[in-house]
Short mmCIF file of the C-alpha atoms (twelve columns), coordinates in Angstrom:
data_MODEL
# 
_entry.id   MODEL 
# 
loop_
_atom_site.group_PDB 
_atom_site.id 
_atom_site.type_symbol 
_atom_site.label_atom_id 
_atom_site.label_alt_id 
_atom_site.label_comp_id 
_atom_site.label_asym_id 
_atom_site.label_seq_id 
_atom_site.Cartn_x 
_atom_site.Cartn_y 
_atom_site.Cartn_z 
_atom_site.pdbx_PDB_model_num 
ATOM 1   C CA . MET A 1   35.005  11.416  -33.373 1 
ATOM 2   C CA . GLU A 2   35.149  8.546   -30.677 1 
ATOM 3   C CA . THR A 3   32.140  10.202  -28.994 1 
ATOM 4   C CA . GLN A 4   30.344  9.853   -32.405 1 
ATOM 5   C CA . GLY A 5   31.024  5.517   -32.384 1 
ATOM 6   C CA . LEU A 6   29.787  5.393   -29.385 1 
ATOM 7   C CA . GLU A 7   26.694  6.952   -30.295 1 
ATOM 8   C CA . TRP A 8   26.449  5.718   -32.725 1 
ATOM 9   C CA . LEU A 9   26.063  2.314   -31.167 1 
ATOM 10  C CA . LEU A 10  24.562  3.451   -28.084 1 
ATOM 11  C CA . VAL A 11  21.571  4.438   -30.630 1 
ATOM 12  C CA . PRO A 12  20.451  1.081   -31.363 1 
ATOM 13  C CA . VAL A 13  20.919  -0.626  -28.208 1 
ATOM 14  C CA . ARG A 14  18.757  1.958   -26.373 1 
ATOM 15  C CA . ARG A 15  16.162  0.903   -28.930 1 
ATOM 16  C CA . LEU A 16  16.411  -3.139  -28.232 1 
ATOM 17  C CA . ALA A 17  16.391  -1.840  -24.370 1 
ATOM 18  C CA . SER A 18  13.173  -0.227  -24.717 1 
ATOM 19  C CA . TRP A 19  10.843  -2.965  -27.268 1 
ATOM 20  C CA . GLY A 20  12.915  -5.066  -25.107 1 
ATOM 21  C CA . ALA A 21  10.947  -3.525  -21.973 1 
ATOM 22  C CA . ALA A 22  8.309   -3.247  -24.499 1 
ATOM 23  C CA . GLY A 23  7.935   -6.658  -25.108 1 
ATOM 24  C CA . ALA A 24  7.962   -7.852  -21.536 1 
ATOM 25  C CA . MET A 25  5.280   -5.584  -20.782 1 
ATOM 26  C CA . VAL A 26  3.692   -7.155  -22.354 1 
ATOM 27  C CA . PHE A 27  3.704   -11.262 -22.483 1 
ATOM 28  C CA . GLY A 28  5.057   -11.029 -18.610 1 
ATOM 29  C CA . GLY A 29  2.195   -10.499 -17.556 1 
ATOM 30  C CA . VAL A 30  0.975   -13.531 -18.494 1 
ATOM 31  C CA . VAL A 31  3.497   -16.150 -17.819 1 
ATOM 32  C CA . PRO A 32  2.935   -16.534 -14.234 1 
ATOM 33  C CA . TYR A 33  -0.587  -18.269 -15.510 1 
ATOM 34  C CA . VAL A 34  1.602   -20.826 -17.297 1 
ATOM 35  C CA . PRO A 35  3.116   -23.285 -15.060 1 
ATOM 36  C CA . GLN A 36  -0.444  -23.412 -13.562 1 
ATOM 37  C CA . TYR A 37  -2.208  -24.063 -17.035 1 
ATOM 38  C CA . ARG A 38  -0.298  -27.002 -16.962 1 
ATOM 39  C CA . ASP A 39  -0.834  -27.855 -13.712 1 
ATOM 40  C CA . ILE A 40  -4.114  -27.995 -13.882 1 
ATOM 41  C CA . ARG A 41  -4.536  -29.565 -16.771 1 
ATOM 42  C CA . ARG A 42  -2.052  -32.449 -16.174 1 
ATOM 43  C CA . SER A 43  -3.561  -33.151 -12.303 1 
ATOM 44  C CA . GLN A 44  -7.378  -32.648 -13.833 1 
ATOM 45  C CA . ASN A 45  -7.628  -30.683 -10.514 1 
ATOM 46  C CA . ALA A 46  -8.404  -26.896 -10.296 1 
ATOM 47  C CA . GLU A 47  -8.412  -26.611 -6.382  1 
ATOM 48  C CA . GLY A 48  -5.931  -24.944 -6.087  1 
ATOM 49  C CA . PHE A 49  -6.777  -22.162 -7.793  1 
ATOM 50  C CA . SER A 50  -8.947  -19.215 -7.539  1 
ATOM 51  C CA . THR A 51  -11.141 -18.413 -10.803 1 
ATOM 52  C CA . TYR A 52  -12.059 -15.186 -8.705  1 
ATOM 53  C CA . VAL A 53  -7.894  -14.080 -9.930  1 
ATOM 54  C CA . CYS A 54  -9.739  -14.605 -13.522 1 
ATOM 55  C CA . LEU A 55  -12.364 -12.570 -12.503 1 
ATOM 56  C CA . VAL A 56  -10.440 -9.371  -10.781 1 
ATOM 57  C CA . LEU A 57  -7.762  -9.766  -13.654 1 
ATOM 58  C CA . LEU A 58  -10.655 -9.294  -16.602 1 
ATOM 59  C CA . VAL A 59  -12.854 -6.365  -14.875 1 
ATOM 60  C CA . ALA A 60  -9.363  -4.682  -14.502 1 
ATOM 61  C CA . ASN A 61  -8.127  -4.936  -17.735 1 
ATOM 62  C CA . ILE A 62  -11.688 -4.377  -19.874 1 
ATOM 63  C CA . LEU A 63  -11.144 -1.469  -17.006 1 
ATOM 64  C CA . ARG A 64  -8.244  -0.197  -18.003 1 
ATOM 65  C CA . ILE A 65  -9.081  -0.514  -21.885 1 
ATOM 66  C CA . LEU A 66  -11.708 2.055   -21.216 1 
ATOM 67  C CA . PHE A 67  -9.570  4.237   -19.085 1 
ATOM 68  C CA . TRP A 68  -7.617  4.759   -22.363 1 
ATOM 69  C CA . PHE A 69  -9.946  6.050   -24.247 1 
ATOM 70  C CA . GLY A 70  -10.389 8.478   -21.709 1 
ATOM 71  C CA . ARG A 71  -6.969  9.166   -21.076 1 
ATOM 72  C CA . ARG A 72  -3.843  7.834   -23.772 1 
ATOM 73  C CA . PHE A 73  -1.158  5.369   -21.757 1 
ATOM 74  C CA . GLU A 74  1.459   3.587   -23.468 1 
ATOM 75  C CA . SER A 75  0.784   1.064   -26.257 1 
ATOM 76  C CA . PRO A 76  2.308   -2.017  -24.806 1 
ATOM 77  C CA . LEU A 77  -0.068  -1.204  -21.581 1 
ATOM 78  C CA . LEU A 78  -2.803  -1.688  -23.440 1 
ATOM 79  C CA . TRP A 79  -1.936  -4.128  -25.336 1 
ATOM 80  C CA . GLN A 80  -0.840  -6.485  -22.854 1 
ATOM 81  C CA . SER A 81  -4.393  -6.228  -21.683 1 
ATOM 82  C CA . ILE A 82  -6.513  -7.517  -23.860 1 
ATOM 83  C CA . ILE A 83  -3.924  -9.866  -23.727 1 
ATOM 84  C CA . MET A 84  -4.203  -10.221 -20.523 1 
ATOM 85  C CA . ILE A 85  -7.856  -11.262 -21.115 1 
ATOM 86  C CA . ILE A 86  -7.570  -13.671 -23.261 1 
ATOM 87  C CA . THR A 87  -5.360  -15.798 -21.004 1 
ATOM 88  C CA . MET A 88  -7.594  -15.562 -18.191 1 
ATOM 89  C CA . LEU A 89  -10.418 -16.635 -20.421 1 
ATOM 90  C CA . LEU A 90  -8.335  -19.833 -21.723 1 
ATOM 91  C CA . MET A 91  -7.854  -20.121 -18.148 1 
ATOM 92  C CA . LEU A 92  -11.363 -20.611 -16.693 1 
ATOM 93  C CA . LYS A 93  -12.329 -22.640 -19.811 1 
ATOM 94  C CA . LEU A 94  -10.108 -25.011 -18.186 1 
ATOM 95  C CA . CYS A 95  -10.945 -24.665 -14.690 1 
ATOM 96  C CA . THR A 96  -14.288 -25.332 -15.931 1 
ATOM 97  C CA . GLU A 97  -14.562 -28.174 -17.899 1 
ATOM 98  C CA . VAL A 98  -12.027 -29.702 -15.477 1 
ATOM 99  C CA . ARG A 99  -14.343 -29.472 -12.470 1 
ATOM 100 C CA . VAL A 100 -17.511 -30.126 -14.574 1 
ATOM 101 C CA . SER A 101 -15.789 -33.502 -15.597 1 
ATOM 102 C CA . ASN A 102 -14.908 -33.935 -11.693 1 
ATOM 103 C CA . GLU A 103 -18.477 -33.227 -10.387 1 
ATOM 104 C CA . LEU A 104 -19.892 -36.125 -12.566 1 
ATOM 105 C CA . ASN A 105 -16.977 -38.449 -11.948 1 
ATOM 106 C CA . ILE A 106 -17.750 -37.704 -8.429  1 
ATOM 107 C CA . LYS A 107 -21.241 -38.565 -9.213  1 
ATOM 108 C CA . ARG A 108 -20.012 -41.890 -10.502 1 
ATOM 109 C CA . ARG A 109 -18.377 -43.144 -7.726  1 
ATOM 110 C CA . SER A 110 -20.759 -42.511 -5.372  1 
ATOM 111 C CA . PHE A 111 -23.329 -44.259 -7.214  1 
ATOM 112 C CA . ALA A 112 -20.266 -47.629 -8.251  1 
ATOM 113 C CA . ALA A 113 -19.811 -47.151 -4.353  1 
ATOM 114 C CA . ALA A 114 -23.650 -47.703 -3.396  1 
ATOM 115 C CA . ASP A 115 -24.156 -50.724 -6.328  1 
ATOM 116 C CA . SER A 116 -27.099 -48.824 -7.079  1 
ATOM 117 C CA . LYS A 117 -27.106 -50.024 -11.223 1 
ATOM 118 C CA . ASP A 118 -31.203 -49.446 -11.223 1 
ATOM 119 C CA . GLU A 119 -30.615 -46.258 -10.748 1 
ATOM 120 C CA . GLU A 120 -29.479 -44.018 -13.520 1 
ATOM 121 C CA . ILE A 121 -26.037 -41.329 -13.373 1 
ATOM 122 C CA . LYS A 122 -27.412 -38.262 -12.944 1 
ATOM 123 C CA . ALA A 123 -25.402 -35.423 -14.318 1 
ATOM 124 C CA . PRO A 124 -24.859 -32.538 -11.452 1 
ATOM 125 C CA . PRO A 125 -27.810 -29.648 -11.405 1 
ATOM 126 C CA . LYS A 126 -26.335 -27.032 -14.795 1 
ATOM 127 C CA . ARG A 127 -25.889 -23.243 -12.832 1 
ATOM 128 C CA . SER A 128 -26.138 -20.734 -15.537 1 
ATOM 129 C CA . TYR A 129 -25.442 -17.406 -15.067 1 
ATOM 130 C CA . LEU A 130 -28.987 -16.200 -16.074 1 
ATOM 131 C CA . ASP A 131 -29.729 -18.149 -13.450 1 
ATOM 132 C CA . PHE A 132 -29.181 -14.333 -11.384 1 
ATOM 133 C CA . ASP A 133 -28.631 -17.408 -8.590  1 
ATOM 134 C CA . LEU A 134 -25.059 -14.990 -6.442  1 
ATOM 135 C CA . ASN A 135 -25.087 -18.058 -4.117  1 
ATOM 136 C CA . TYR A 136 -23.124 -19.846 -7.424  1 
ATOM 137 C CA . PHE A 137 -22.187 -16.231 -8.897  1 
ATOM 138 C CA . TRP A 138 -18.584 -16.761 -11.057 1 
ATOM 139 C CA . HIS A 139 -18.894 -20.995 -10.844 1 
ATOM 140 C CA . TRP A 140 -21.823 -21.999 -13.122 1 
ATOM 141 C CA . SER A 141 -21.104 -24.974 -14.817 1 
ATOM 142 C CA . LYS A 142 -20.606 -23.619 -19.185 1 
ATOM 143 C CA . PHE A 143 -17.601 -21.489 -19.979 1 
ATOM 144 C CA . THR A 144 -20.025 -19.901 -22.149 1 
ATOM 145 C CA . ASP A 145 -21.767 -18.112 -18.843 1 
ATOM 146 C CA . TYR A 146 -18.871 -16.958 -18.318 1 
ATOM 147 C CA . VAL A 147 -18.185 -15.248 -22.164 1 
ATOM 148 C CA . GLN A 148 -21.706 -13.481 -21.228 1 
ATOM 149 C CA . CYS A 149 -20.830 -11.996 -18.143 1 
ATOM 150 C CA . VAL A 150 -18.138 -10.725 -19.744 1 
ATOM 151 C CA . LEU A 151 -19.660 -9.339  -21.931 1 
ATOM 152 C CA . THR A 152 -22.265 -7.614  -20.505 1 
ATOM 153 C CA . PHE A 153 -19.407 -5.955  -17.677 1 
ATOM 154 C CA . THR A 154 -18.245 -4.991  -21.190 1 
ATOM 155 C CA . GLY A 155 -21.200 -3.279  -22.694 1 
ATOM 156 C CA . VAL A 156 -22.251 -1.712  -19.462 1 
ATOM 157 C CA . THR A 157 -19.676 0.450   -18.503 1 
ATOM 158 C CA . GLY A 158 -18.300 0.826   -21.859 1 
ATOM 159 C CA . TYR A 159 -21.627 3.213   -23.015 1 
ATOM 160 C CA . ILE A 160 -21.239 4.389   -18.624 1 
ATOM 161 C CA . THR A 161 -17.600 5.322   -19.808 1 
ATOM 162 C CA . TYR A 162 -18.815 6.483   -24.004 1 
ATOM 163 C CA . LEU A 163 -21.318 8.989   -22.024 1 
ATOM 164 C CA . TRP A 164 -19.014 10.181  -18.906 1 
ATOM 165 C CA . LEU A 165 -15.951 10.372  -21.279 1 
ATOM 166 C CA . ASP A 166 -15.503 14.188  -20.685 1 
ATOM 167 C CA . SER A 167 -15.250 14.069  -17.319 1 
ATOM 168 C CA . SER A 168 -11.749 13.951  -15.974 1 
ATOM 169 C CA . LEU A 169 -13.275 13.313  -12.290 1 
ATOM 170 C CA . PHE A 170 -14.529 9.897   -14.233 1 
ATOM 171 C CA . VAL A 171 -11.553 8.992   -16.373 1 
ATOM 172 C CA . GLU A 172 -9.028  8.878   -13.144 1 
ATOM 173 C CA . THR A 173 -11.515 7.821   -10.998 1 
ATOM 174 C CA . LEU A 174 -12.022 4.676   -13.538 1 
ATOM 175 C CA . GLY A 175 -8.685  4.600   -14.554 1 
ATOM 176 C CA . PHE A 176 -8.370  4.457   -10.609 1 
ATOM 177 C CA . LEU A 177 -10.720 1.540   -10.130 1 
ATOM 178 C CA . ALA A 178 -9.111  -0.268  -13.226 1 
ATOM 179 C CA . VAL A 179 -5.822  -0.250  -11.200 1 
ATOM 180 C CA . PHE A 180 -6.733  -1.161  -7.810  1 
ATOM 181 C CA . THR A 181 -8.906  -3.702  -8.970  1 
ATOM 182 C CA . GLU A 182 -6.036  -5.642  -10.639 1 
ATOM 183 C CA . ALA A 183 -3.807  -4.675  -7.012  1 
ATOM 184 C CA . MET A 184 -6.050  -6.649  -5.724  1 
ATOM 185 C CA . LEU A 185 -5.142  -9.580  -7.915  1 
ATOM 186 C CA . GLY A 186 -3.931  -12.052 -5.168  1 
ATOM 187 C CA . VAL A 187 -6.282  -11.644 -2.350  1 
ATOM 188 C CA . PRO A 188 -8.730  -14.201 -3.335  1 
ATOM 189 C CA . GLN A 189 -6.041  -16.619 -3.468  1 
ATOM 190 C CA . LEU A 190 -4.907  -15.150 0.268   1 
ATOM 191 C CA . TYR A 191 -8.174  -15.768 1.637   1 
ATOM 192 C CA . ARG A 192 -7.699  -19.050 -0.068  1 
ATOM 193 C CA . ASN A 193 -4.897  -20.354 1.286   1 
ATOM 194 C CA . TYR A 194 -6.075  -19.072 4.790   1 
ATOM 195 C CA . HIS A 195 -9.228  -20.582 4.246   1 
ATOM 196 C CA . ASN A 196 -7.848  -23.942 3.389   1 
ATOM 197 C CA . ARG A 197 -4.743  -23.363 5.589   1 
ATOM 198 C CA . SER A 198 -2.897  -24.588 3.449   1 
ATOM 199 C CA . THR A 199 -1.540  -23.896 -0.489  1 
ATOM 200 C CA . GLU A 200 -1.510  -27.655 -1.841  1 
ATOM 201 C CA . GLY A 201 -2.905  -26.759 -5.458  1 
ATOM 202 C CA . MET A 202 -1.410  -23.359 -6.221  1 
ATOM 203 C CA . SER A 203 2.083   -23.383 -8.070  1 
ATOM 204 C CA . VAL A 204 4.458   -21.429 -5.971  1 
ATOM 205 C CA . LYS A 205 6.188   -20.846 -9.411  1 
ATOM 206 C CA . MET A 206 3.217   -18.717 -10.560 1 
ATOM 207 C CA . VAL A 207 3.480   -16.254 -7.098  1 
ATOM 208 C CA . LEU A 208 6.455   -16.214 -7.677  1 
ATOM 209 C CA . MET A 209 6.801   -14.656 -10.975 1 
ATOM 210 C CA . TRP A 210 3.892   -12.548 -10.062 1 
ATOM 211 C CA . THR A 211 6.137   -11.539 -6.849  1 
ATOM 212 C CA . SER A 212 8.957   -10.380 -10.032 1 
ATOM 213 C CA . GLY A 213 6.887   -9.397  -13.191 1 
ATOM 214 C CA . ASP A 214 4.658   -7.149  -10.193 1 
ATOM 215 C CA . THR A 215 8.051   -5.242  -9.341  1 
ATOM 216 C CA . PHE A 216 9.915   -4.973  -13.079 1 
ATOM 217 C CA . LYS A 217 5.691   -3.349  -13.220 1 
ATOM 218 C CA . THR A 218 5.908   -1.078  -10.723 1 
ATOM 219 C CA . VAL A 219 9.695   -0.094  -11.958 1 
ATOM 220 C CA . TYR A 220 8.449   0.449   -15.276 1 
ATOM 221 C CA . PHE A 221 5.561   2.562   -14.347 1 
ATOM 222 C CA . ILE A 222 8.185   4.831   -12.011 1 
ATOM 223 C CA . LEU A 223 11.171  5.388   -15.024 1 
ATOM 224 C CA . ASN A 224 7.520   6.027   -17.799 1 
ATOM 225 C CA . GLN A 225 5.750   8.370   -15.428 1 
ATOM 226 C CA . ALA A 226 2.942   6.549   -16.314 1 
ATOM 227 C CA . PRO A 227 -0.063  7.935   -14.558 1 
ATOM 228 C CA . PHE A 228 -0.112  7.577   -11.027 1 
ATOM 229 C CA . GLN A 229 -2.837  5.273   -10.219 1 
ATOM 230 C CA . PHE A 230 -0.660  2.725   -11.859 1 
ATOM 231 C CA . SER A 231 2.392   3.357   -9.013  1 
ATOM 232 C CA . ILE A 232 0.576   3.113   -6.216  1 
ATOM 233 C CA . CYS A 233 -1.640  0.250   -6.860  1 
ATOM 234 C CA . GLY A 234 2.062   -1.537  -8.207  1 
ATOM 235 C CA . LEU A 235 4.429   -0.894  -4.889  1 
ATOM 236 C CA . LEU A 236 0.356   -2.498  -3.478  1 
ATOM 237 C CA . GLN A 237 1.022   -5.850  -5.409  1 
ATOM 238 C CA . VAL A 238 3.849   -6.778  -4.458  1 
ATOM 239 C CA . PHE A 239 2.589   -6.106  -0.695  1 
ATOM 240 C CA . VAL A 240 -0.094  -8.889  -1.199  1 
ATOM 241 C CA . ASP A 241 2.670   -11.284 -3.670  1 
ATOM 242 C CA . ILE A 242 4.875   -10.560 -0.811  1 
ATOM 243 C CA . ALA A 243 1.442   -11.512 1.649   1 
ATOM 244 C CA . ILE A 244 0.795   -14.806 -0.315  1 
ATOM 245 C CA . LEU A 245 4.983   -16.837 -0.520  1 
ATOM 246 C CA . LEU A 246 4.575   -15.868 3.347   1 
ATOM 247 C CA . GLN A 247 1.816   -18.165 3.299   1 
ATOM 248 C CA . VAL A 248 3.519   -20.496 1.396   1 
ATOM 249 C CA . TYR A 249 6.707   -20.912 3.956   1 
ATOM 250 C CA . LEU A 250 4.259   -20.605 7.293   1 
ATOM 251 C CA . TYR A 251 1.927   -23.353 6.197   1 
ATOM 252 C CA . SER A 252 4.678   -25.459 4.984   1 
ATOM 253 C CA . SER A 253 6.678   -25.028 8.070   1 
ATOM 254 C CA . TYR A 254 3.751   -25.153 10.117  1 
ATOM 255 C CA . PRO A 255 1.787   -27.551 9.177   1 
ATOM 256 C CA . GLN A 256 -2.140  -26.379 10.365  1 
ATOM 257 C CA . LYS A 257 -4.907  -28.798 10.207  1 
ATOM 258 C CA . PRO A 258 -8.449  -27.102 7.683   1 
ATOM 259 C CA . VAL A 259 -11.026 -25.193 9.513   1 
ATOM 260 C CA . SER A 260 -13.835 -27.185 9.114   1 
ATOM 261 C CA . HIS A 261 -17.266 -24.940 7.802   1 
ATOM 262 C CA . PRO A 262 -21.154 -26.098 8.274   1 
ATOM 263 C CA . ALA A 263 -22.226 -26.743 5.523   1 
ATOM 264 C CA . HIS A 264 -24.796 -24.486 2.838   1 
ATOM 265 C CA . PRO A 265 -25.541 -23.617 -0.334  1 
ATOM 266 C CA . ALA A 266 -22.430 -21.028 -0.684  1 
ATOM 267 C CA . SER A 267 -19.925 -23.150 0.738   1 
ATOM 268 C CA . ALA A 268 -20.102 -24.801 -3.232  1 
ATOM 269 C CA . LYS A 269 -18.306 -21.817 -4.439  1 
ATOM 270 C CA . ALA A 270 -14.586 -22.094 -4.602  1 
ATOM 271 C CA . LEU A 271 -12.626 -18.408 -3.989  1 
# 
């Protein structure tokens, strides 16, 4: 009788724990970007954040959604991808607005310093997705250009997936590419920190949340027997997160002078 009573109590507890884990999977991935979003909005400076992080996550989550059509996995992972895509678009919108505004302000200050009253203040040159200039890829002047690029990528990959959906090899490869791309999430930030010899402008809270979230996610994959690609690439993500945290320690304990690089058109790109 006592055993039955205990079982009656454990069932709803397990169900609540399952719902809690699913909710953490759906929304936990976007939590690390809240402090970074607030920092950029408050400081009006997006230099410390790599928008290529947004590119990596957009590609990874679009591919993961397409993978779902070929091999159904848990719904929380599907919803996580949808929420992450929306979040990354919001991050891109803010970063683009801040960067363009700052470029215009610098232009105004340079004219004011030169006391060029007779000259008109010209806006910075506009860079568009439709220019097809690889030197400024993912460094465009309007948020709509990013949206066009994302829609184009989704349409092309979606059509290819539709044609090859019956091929198990293609579907498994698609799944691997999705999670491997996501596993490379921290690499742009890792490179940017190395390039600048500094982690200034990067939210340490964001990286700490990355690490805790990726650890939780990897354990979730293993316990729920998700496709093997998820578990392997989850472990890789954790290693990259730890490498970034080591950069935070090294560059704060042993400050280094930024390395100067020769100016060229591609140098305007912020990784």
